N, C-alpha and C positions, 0 to 999 in steps of 0.2 A: 504493499500499500504505501502511496506517494503524497500523503496528505501533508501539506505546509501550513504552518502557523506561525504567528509572532511577525514582527516587522523586519526581522533580519534575514529572512529567506527571499528568495526570488519565485514567486508562483507562476507554472507555465501557463495557468488560464489568464494571467494578466500580462504577460509579456505579448501575445499576439494582438491584443487590444492596443498595447503602447504603441505597437508598430504599424499598426493599421493605417493611420494617417498617411505613411509613406507608401503604402500601396495605392491608397486612394489617389494621392498625388501622382504617382506613376501612372495609373489607369488614366487619370486627367490628362496627364502630358501626351499621352499616345494619342488620345481623342484630338487633343490641341494640334499635334505634330500633323496628323492627317487632314484636318480641316485647313491648316495653314498652307498645305501643300496647293490647295485649289487657288487661292488668292495669287499663287505664284503663276499659276497658266493663264490666267486673264491677260498679262502683258504679253505673253508669247503667242496669244491668238490673233491680235491686230494685224499683222503681217499676213499669215494664212488666210484668215476670212476675209480680208481686202482683196488678195490675190485670186483666190478660189470662186469666192461668191461675188465679188463685184460689190460689196457694201463699202460704203464711205467710213473713214475713220471715226466720224461723228455718230453714225448710225450703231458702231460697234461699242463707241464709249458711252451710248445711252444704256446698253445691256450692263456695262460696268458700273454706271451710276446707279440703276435700279439695284444691282447686286449690292452695291456699297450702303444705299438707302435702306434696302430691307435687311441688311445684316445690321445695321446700327438700332433700327427700329425694334428688330426682334429681340436685342440684348435685355432691356429692361424687364420685358413681358417673360423671356427665359428664366431669368432670375427669379420671379414670381411663381413661375410654373414649377422649378425646381423645389420650392417650398411646398408646392401641392401634391406632386406626383413623384418627387425625388430626383437627383442628379441622375442617377443612373439611367433611368428612362428618357429623360431629356437629352442625355449625350448619345444614347444608342439611337433615338429618333432622329438627332441631327445628322449623325453618319449616314442613315438611310436616306435621308433627303439629299445630301451632297451627291452620293453615290447616283440615285435616280436622276438628278439634275445633270451630271455629266453626262450620263448615257443619253438622255434626251436631246442635249446640246449636239451631239453627234448626227442627230436626225433633222436639224433644224435647216430650212431651205429659205427662210426669210427672217429680216431683223426681228420682227415680233416674237418670233419662236425662240430666239436666241435670248431675248427679254425675257421671256416666261421661264425657260430652262435655267438659263446660267443666273438671270438677274433675280428670280423669283426663288426658284427652289434651292440652288446653291447658296443665295443669300440667306436664306432661313437657317439652313444647317450650319453655315458658318458662323452665322451671329448667335447662334444658342451654344456654340463652343469655343467661343472667342474670350475677351478680356474679363467679361461679366461672370462667364463660368470659372475662370481663373480666380477671381475674387471671392467669389461662393466657395470655392474649395477652401481657399486661404482663411476666409472667416470662419468657416464652420469647423475645420479641424485643427487648426493652428491659433495658439495663444501667444506664443513668443516667436521671435525671428520672421513675423508677418512679411516685412519688407523684403527680406531674402527668398522666400517662400513664392512670393507674388513675382519677384523678379525671375526665378526659375521657371515658374509657370508660363510666364510671357515669352520667356526665352523658347520655350517649346514650339510656340508659334512660329518662330522664326526658324528652328530648326525644319520644321516642314518644308519651309521655303527654301532653304540651301541645300537640304540634302536631295529633294525632288528637282529641284530647277535645273542643274546641268543635265541630268538624267532625261528630263522632259524636254528640253531644247534638243539633246541627241535624237529623242525619239521622233520629234517633229521633223527634223531635218533628213531622218532616214526612212520613217514610216509614215510621216503625215500627222496632223493635229488631231484626227480622230482616235490615232493609236495611244496618243498621250491621254486623252479623255478617257478611253477604256482601261488604261492603267492606273487612273486615279479612283476610278468607279471600283476597281478590283481591290485596292488599297483599303478603301473605306469598308468594303465587305468582310475583308480579312479582320479589322480592327474591331468591328461589332462584337463579337463574342469575348475577345480579350478585354475590351473596355465593361462589357456586362458583368464579367466576373470580377473586377477589380474596384469599380467605383460603387460608394455605398455612402449614405447619409451616417452622422454620428447618432448613436441610439438616443442621446439626449443633447438638445444645445448647449448644457451646462459641461458637457464633456470637452468642448472647444469654445469655438467662437460662438457669436451670436447669430442666429438665423436671420433672415431678411424679414423686416416688417414694413407695413404698408408706409407709404410716404407721408410726410407732414403736408397739412393743406398748404401750407405757405411756401412751398418749395420753389414754384415760379416766381416768388416775390423776394427770393433769397439772392443777394449779391454775391455771395462766395460759389453758389451754384452756377449762375452765369458766367461769371470769370472762369470757373474750371470748364465748363461747356465750351466757352469761347476760344479758350487756348488749346483744348483737346480738339476741337475743330480744324484749328491749324496745324496741330500734330497730325491728324488724317490727311490734310491737304498736302503736306509737306511729306508724307510718307507713301502710304498706301495710294494716295490720289495723283502723284507726280513720278515718284520712282519707281514703285512698283508696276505702273500702269505704262508709262511712257519713256522710262530710260532706254529699254531694249531697242524701240523703233527709233528715238532720237540717235542713239549711237549709231544705228545702221544708216542713217541719214548721214552720217560723217564718214562712211565706208567703213564701220567696223563690222565683221561678221556678227549675226545674232548670237552664235554659240559662244563667242568670245563675250558680248555684253551680258549674256546669261551667266557665264562664269564669273563676272564682276559682282553682278548681283548675288551670285552664292557666296561670294566673299564678302559682302555687305553683311550676309545673313550670319557667317561665321563671326565677324566681328560683334554683331548684334547680341549674340550670346553672352560674351564677355561684357559689353556695355550694361545690358539690363540687369545682370546678375551683379555687377558692380555698383549699378545705380540702387538695387534693392538693399545692398550692404549700406551705401552711404546714407538711404533715405532712414534707416534705423537710428542713423547717427548724426544728422545735419538737418537744417531746416530746408524742408522740402520746396518751400517756394523758391529760396534762392537757388536749388538745383535747378528747378524749371527755368528760370531766367537765364541761367548759363546754357542750358541746353538748346533752348530756342534761338539765343543769339548765336551760338556756333553754328547751329544747323542752317540758320540763315545764310550766315558767310559763305558755307560751302556750297550750297547751292547757287549764292549768286556766282561764285568763281566757276561753277560747272561749264557753261557755254564756251570758256576760254580754255578748257581743258580736252573736251570731246575731239576725237580724231579717229583715224582708222587704226592706230595701234594703240596699246596700253603701255604709257610711259611713267616715270616716277611720279610727277603731279597727279595724275589721275589714280595711280595706284594710293597715294596718300589720300585721296578724296575718298576712295572706296573705304579706307581704314577708318577715318574720322567720321564719315557719315554712318558707318555701321556701328561705330561706339555710341552715337547719338541717337539712331533710328527709333528704338523702342525704350529708351532709357527714361522716357518720360512717363511711363506708367506706373512704377510703383511710386515717386512722389505724388503723382495724381490721386491714387488710390489712398495714400497715407492723408492726403488733404480731405479726401470724402469722409474718411474716418474720423479726423479730428474734428469736422463740421457737423457730420451727421450721425456720428456714432453707430450703433447697431443697424441702422438704415442703410449704411454705405455700400453694400453690394447691390441695391437696388438704384440707389442715386448714382452709382458709377456706372450702372447700366444706362441710364439717361444721358450722362456724360459721354459714354461710349457713341450713344446715339448721335451727338453732335460730331465725334470723329469722324463716323462714317458719312455724315451729310457733308462736312468739308472734303472728305477723300472722293467722294463721288461727284461733287461739284467740280473739282480740279480734273478729274478724271476725263469728265464730259468736254468740259472748258479745254483741256489740253488737246484733245481731239479736233475741236472746233477750230482753235488757233492753228494748228498743223495745217488744217485744210484751207484755212483763208490765206495765211502767210506763207506757207511752205518751211517753217522752221518752229522748233520748240523754245527758241532763245526767249521770247517775252514770258514764256510760262515760268521758265526758272527764275528771271527776274521777279516776275509777280509773287510767287510764293516766298521767296527770300523776303519781300517786304511783308509779307504776313507773318513771317517768323519773327522780324524786328517788332511787330505789335505786340504779338505774344509775349517776347520776351520783355516789353516793357510793361505790359499788364500784369506779369509775374514779379517784376521789380517792384511795382507800386505796391501790390499787395503784401510783398515782403516787408515793406516800411510801415504797413499799417498796424 
């Protein structure tokens, strides 16, 4: 008999419970990795869809816009749905949606069909397994080191991008864009049973962080909420909206092969992991408002310089841009989540969901505007400069908040 009593022994019945949070985090990370890979494909589809089906870049950009807006709008409702039916069901359902959306995209023959499949279905699935999902797992299962855990789970979405990006680019070059979409659908299918086995809700909210609760009635009159939403909209515009959607076609305009541009984005993703984990560590120790001001200012400077750096080959300055932008790309998420927690307490996951919706509105607007600017002027230069200006405004807003 192996009965354990007293405080000095380690009970086998307790150890699995203590370790369970890391199993849940691993399962959540897998779902986030797979969903993140779908956001990568959008930028690689612009050229093939334009060449094969004759759609304008602005029409393709509309599908990306809908995808990002649906993604953002889904986030807060997904957080509430996780309270109602549990994180596991939401995560599994999201993976089914992205897989179905990818399959239906391969059958699209008109832009509206692309909007319905990629914009709506994939947008719903990725929105449910994005930053709000990471925030919910962090808040429910972890009490200490929340900034670090948020950084790790945020990095998971980028891992999906840089792991799949070179492979997807190679598949598209060799076998066509439909083969890449089939591959992503297969990855989602494989992930479903693994995520279902790993992801759980804590037995009691008291076992870890607080669960999401209804929003306060005065949220829309809250200055901190609008400041966070506004700066995070700029975050979306300057990352998903411009880099992940338009960098590859912009580099191709300068004579760079798409596979090389995709490799650079993959490198951005690699440094994303280091940047967001370091940002999570720093958020646990420093004023998150000052961190945001620094991140946005530096990001704006890098984007302002990019039109001068793009060319047919990768030289040292362009490589340096890739490293610096990668470190900054998603570093804004841990301090933004920390500010949601500071201002809204246990409501933080749902509030962060609405802040994330603003992120995707900004991303979708620039994804669409970037294609329209390219169609009108034959260049993306104005897009980079305009988004750099938005980053300067976000840095200023964060700096003002840090002095208040």
